[in-house]
C-alpha positions in Angstrom: 7.1 -16.1 -19.7 4.5 -14.6 -20.5 2.0 -15.4 -23.4 -0.3 -12.9 -25.2 -3.3 -13.9 -23.5 -1.6 -12.6 -20.2 0.0 -9.9 -21.5 -3.8 -8.5 -22.8 -5.3 -9.5 -19.5 -2.3 -7.4 -17.6 -3.5 -4.4 -20.0 -7.4 -5.6 -19.1 -6.5 -4.8 -15.4 -4.4 -2.4 -15.1 -6.4 0.4 -14.7 -8.3 -1.4 -11.9 -11.0 -4.0 -11.6 -14.7 -3.1 -13.5 -16.9 -1.7 -10.8 -19.7 -4.7 -11.1 -20.4 -7.7 -9.0 -18.4 -10.3 -10.9 -15.5 -8.2 -12.2 -13.2 -11.3 -13.0 -16.2 -12.2 -15.4 -16.5 -9.0 -17.3 -13.1 -9.2 -17.8 -13.1 -12.9 -19.2 -16.0 -11.6 -21.2 -14.0 -8.8 -22.8 -11.0 -11.3 -23.7 -13.2 -14.1 -24.8 -11.7 -16.7 -22.3 -13.7 -18.7 -19.0 -13.8 -16.6 -15.8 -11.6 -19.9 -14.3 -8.9 -19.0 -16.8 -8.7 -15.2 -15.7 -8.2 -16.1 -12.2 -6.2 -19.3 -12.9 -3.7 -16.7 -15.0 -3.5 -14.2 -12.2 -2.7 -16.4 -9.5 0.1 -17.4 -11.7 1.0 -14.0 -12.4 1.2 -13.3 -9.0 2.6 -16.7 -7.7 5.6 -16.1 -10.7 6.1 -12.3 -9.5 5.4 -10.8 -12.7 2.6 -8.8 -10.8 2.9 -8.0 -7.7 -0.6 -7.9 -6.1 -4.0 -7.3 -6.5 -5.9 -4.8 -4.3 -7.9 -2.0 -3.8 -6.6 1.6 -3.9 -9.5 4.0 -2.3 -9.4 7.6 -2.7 -9.3 8.5 0.9 -10.3 12.1 0.4 -13.9 10.2 -0.6 -14.2 8.1 2.2 -13.3 11.0 4.7 -9.7 10.6 5.7 -8.9 14.4 4.9 -6.1 14.0 7.2 -3.3 11.8 5.8 -0.1 11.7 7.6 3.1 9.3 6.6 4.6 8.9 10.0 8.5 8.4 10.0 10.1 6.8 13.1 14.3 6.4 13.4 14.2 2.7 14.9 17.4 0.4 15.3 18.2 -1.4 12.0 18.8 -4.2 13.5 15.0 -4.4 15.2 13.3 -3.1 12.0 12.3 -6.1 10.7 10.1 -7.2 14.0 9.0 -3.4 14.2 7.8 -3.1 11.0 5.7 -6.4 11.5 4.2 -4.9 14.8 3.5 -1.6 13.9 2.4 -2.6 9.6 -0.3 -5.1 11.6 -2.0 -2.1 12.9 -5.5 -1.4 12.2 -4.7 1.6 11.4 -1.7 1.5 9.7 -2.4 1.4 5.8 1.2 0.7 4.8 4.4 0.4 6.8 7.6 0.2 5.0 11.8 0.7 5.0 13.2 3.2 3.8 17.2 3.9 3.7 18.3 7.3 6.4 19.6 10.2 4.7 22.2 11.2 7.1 22.2 13.6 9.1 19.3 15.1 7.7 17.0 12.3 7.5 17.5 10.2 10.3 14.2 8.1 9.7 14.2 4.5 8.5 11.1 3.0 9.4 7.6 4.8 7.6 3.8 4.1 8.5 0.6 5.7 6.9 -1.7 6.9 8.6 -5.1 8.1 7.6 -7.7 10.1 9.6 -10.7 12.4 9.5 -8.8 15.4 11.7 -4.8 15.9 11.9 -5.7 15.8 15.3 -6.6 11.9 15.1 -3.6 11.0 12.9 -1.4 13.0 15.9 -3.4 10.3 18.4 -2.8 6.9 16.4 1.0 8.2 16.2 1.3 8.4 19.6 -0.3 4.8 19.5 2.8 3.9 17.5 5.0 5.8 19.8 3.7 4.4 23.1 4.2 0.7 21.5 8.1 1.6 20.0 8.8 3.1 23.6 12.9 3.6 23.5 13.5 1.7 20.4 11.8 5.3 18.8 15.0 7.4 18.7 13.4 10.5 16.8 9.7 10.9 14.7 8.0 13.2 12.8 4.7 13.0 10.5 4.8 14.1 7.0 0.6 15.3 6.5 -0.4 15.2 2.7 -1.4 18.0 1.3 -2.8 17.2 -2.3 -3.9 14.2 -3.8 -1.1 12.7 -6.9 -2.5 10.1 -9.4 -1.8 6.8 -8.3 -0.8 4.5 -11.2 1.5 1.5 -11.5 3.7 -0.1 -14.3 1.7 0.3 -17.6 2.5 -1.9 -20.8 
């Protein structure tokens, strides 16, 4: 269970951390609690699964990555965990996850997001992935982003 302070902390951080040198201190001041308590409560909320992660959500276009491609792969289901860990560990893959197939139209079960400044750069990175997969890859494609959608998590 969360208490009123946890709820206030979640509300205070759900739109992101303040862009200041000491964001947890700024949140603590706003909530009237100590910075150490903010950090301890966030750690507890993470450990309990109430919140899933604290991380940066960059605007890829603002940092020069204007070609964003979701690479999709048809790989053997029995090997997907190992393959996903391998591909997700690549420095140019920002997130990698499994999704169910929608046969016969959609055979892909592994998704890996790749960013670049050009579509050619994204395609070259996808070729690196294809080289690592070898014969484990039965089909693949790249779905390029056409616009930015507002990213947000659950709001309370």
